[in-house]
C-alpha positions in Angstrom: -16.6 -16.5 8.0 -16.7 -12.9 9.3 -14.2 -10.3 8.3 -11.3 -9.5 10.6 -12.3 -7.4 13.6 -10.4 -4.3 12.3 -12.8 -4.2 9.3 -16.0 -4.1 11.4 -17.5 -0.8 12.4 -15.5 1.2 10.0 -16.6 4.7 9.3 -18.9 5.0 6.2 -16.5 7.5 4.6 -13.6 5.1 4.8 -15.6 2.3 3.2 -16.9 4.7 0.5 -13.3 5.8 -0.3 -12.0 2.3 -0.4 -14.8 1.1 -2.6 -13.6 3.5 -5.3 -10.0 2.4 -5.4 -8.6 1.0 -8.7 -4.9 1.4 -7.9 -3.2 1.0 -4.5 0.2 2.7 -4.4 2.7 1.8 -1.7 5.8 3.4 -0.4 8.4 0.8 0.5 10.7 1.7 3.3 8.7 2.0 6.5 5.5 0.8 4.7 6.3 -2.5 3.0 9.3 -2.9 5.3 9.8 -1.9 9.0 11.9 1.1 7.8 15.3 -0.2 8.9 18.0 -0.3 6.3 20.2 -3.4 6.5 23.7 -3.5 4.8 25.9 -6.6 4.5 29.6 -6.3 5.1 30.2 -5.9 1.3 27.7 -3.0 1.2 24.8 -4.9 -0.4 21.4 -3.8 0.9 18.9 -6.4 2.2 15.3 -5.9 3.1 12.7 -8.0 4.9 9.2 -8.2 3.5 6.2 -9.9 5.2 4.6 -12.8 3.5 1.1 -11.8 4.6 1.6 -8.5 2.7 2.6 -10.4 -0.4 -0.5 -12.6 -0.4 -2.7 -9.5 0.2 -1.1 -7.7 -2.8 -1.7 -10.8 -5.0 -5.3 -11.0 -3.8 -5.9 -7.4 -4.6 -4.5 -7.7 -8.1 -6.5 -10.8 -8.7 -9.6 -8.9 -7.8 -8.9 -6.3 -10.5 -7.2 -3.6 -8.4 -3.8 -2.5 -9.7 -0.8 -2.3 -7.3 2.1 0.1 -7.7 5.2 1.0 -5.8 6.6 4.5 -5.6 9.8 4.8 -3.6 12.4 7.6 -3.2 15.2 5.1 -2.8 16.5 2.7 -5.5 16.9 -0.8 -4.2 17.6 -4.1 -6.0 15.6 -6.1 -3.3 12.5 -3.9 -4.1 12.8 -4.8 -7.8 13.1 -8.5 -6.9 10.1 -8.4 -4.6 8.0 -6.5 -7.1 9.0 -9.0 -9.9 8.1 -12.0 -7.6 4.7 -10.5 -6.9 4.1 -9.5 -10.6 3.8 -5.8 -9.7 4.2 -4.1 -13.1 4.2 -0.4 -11.9 7.4 0.1 -10.0 8.9 3.6 -9.7 12.1 3.9 -7.7 14.3 7.0 -7.2 11.2 9.2 -7.1 11.8 12.3 -5.0 8.5 13.8 -6.0 6.0 11.1 -5.3 3.0 13.3 -6.0 4.3 14.0 -9.6 5.0 10.3 -10.1 1.5 9.4 -8.9 -0.1 11.9 -11.2 1.9 10.5 -14.2 0.8 7.0 -13.2 -2.8 8.0 -12.9 -2.7 9.8 -16.3 -1.2 6.7 -17.9 -3.9 4.5 -16.4 -6.6 6.9 -17.2 -7.7 7.1 -13.5 -8.6 10.0 -11.3 -6.9 10.7 -7.9 -10.0 9.6 -6.0 -9.5 6.1 -7.5 -6.0 5.8 -5.9 -5.0 4.8 -2.5 -1.5 5.9 -1.3 0.0 4.1 1.6 2.9 5.8 3.4 4.7 6.4 6.6 6.8 9.6 6.5 6.9 13.2 5.2 7.9 12.5 1.6 4.7 10.5 1.2 2.4 13.4 2.3 2.1 15.2 -1.1 0.9 12.0 -2.8 -1.3 11.1 0.1 -3.0 14.5 0.0 -4.3 14.0 -3.5 -5.3 10.4 -3.1 -8.9 9.2 -2.6 -7.7 7.0 0.3 -4.6 8.1 2.2 -3.4 5.4 4.6 -0.7 5.7 7.2 0.8 2.6 8.7 0.8 2.2 12.5 4.4 3.3 12.9 4.0 6.3 10.6 5.4 9.6 11.7 2.7 11.5 13.7 2.4 14.3 11.2 1.6 11.7 8.5 -0.8 9.8 10.7 -2.8 12.9 11.5 -3.3 13.6 7.8 -4.3 10.1 6.8 -7.9 9.0 6.2 -7.2 5.7 7.9 -4.3 4.1 9.9 -3.5 0.5 10.0 -3.2 -1.4 13.3 0.1 -3.1 12.2 3.3 -1.4 11.4 5.2 -1.3 8.1 6.7 -4.7 7.2 4.5 -6.4 9.8 1.3 -6.9 7.9 0.2 -3.3 7.3 0.0 -3.7 3.6 -2.2 -6.7 4.0 -4.6 -4.7 6.2 -4.9 -2.2 3.4 -5.6 -4.9 0.9 -8.2 -6.5 3.2 -9.9 -3.1 3.6 -10.2 -2.5 -0.1 -11.4 -6.0 -0.8 -14.0 -5.7 2.0 -15.2 -2.3 0.9 -15.6 -3.5 -2.7 -17.6 -6.6 -1.5 -14.9 -9.0 -2.6 -13.5 -10.0 0.8 -16.0 -12.8 1.6 -15.4 -14.4 -1.8 -11.7 -14.3 -1.2 -12.1 -16.0 2.2 -14.4 -18.6 0.7 -11.8 -19.5 -1.9 -9.6 -20.8 0.9 -12.2 -22.9 2.6 
């Protein structure tokens, strides 16, 4: 089984960057979700996550790549989703995502080139700029997209996270084995 078409003919530098990734760090609103904020009548916040993203994140972790979340907002649905997916590194209420990323990398004994940061808007740029692989989702703000190393075809909350996971697995030579597992 061949890789998805969006993984064929990738530039060599993108594959080289993705091959080095040991931790994939995701923003949430606009990246793991479509960016809209939903509030119930009683003020409770709800979010919608895509199931394809969840499986991709689990596949990435099973392959030995850590997954982390760094979000400026604090949201109970994010904590629930992270728990459901067994994501251990969850940082909410982080206004300085670059500083948070550097602390995470220090704790994991990793270098910035071993990190991918996936975002969609201006608060993500400082963390993206120091990452070995900076990814903007399809619906990212244009200023973010133009500074990313790679941009997904799908938007946040619509499978973009899965595309990133597939890219990393493919670049690390683990994509074919993952596909075979489901035959």
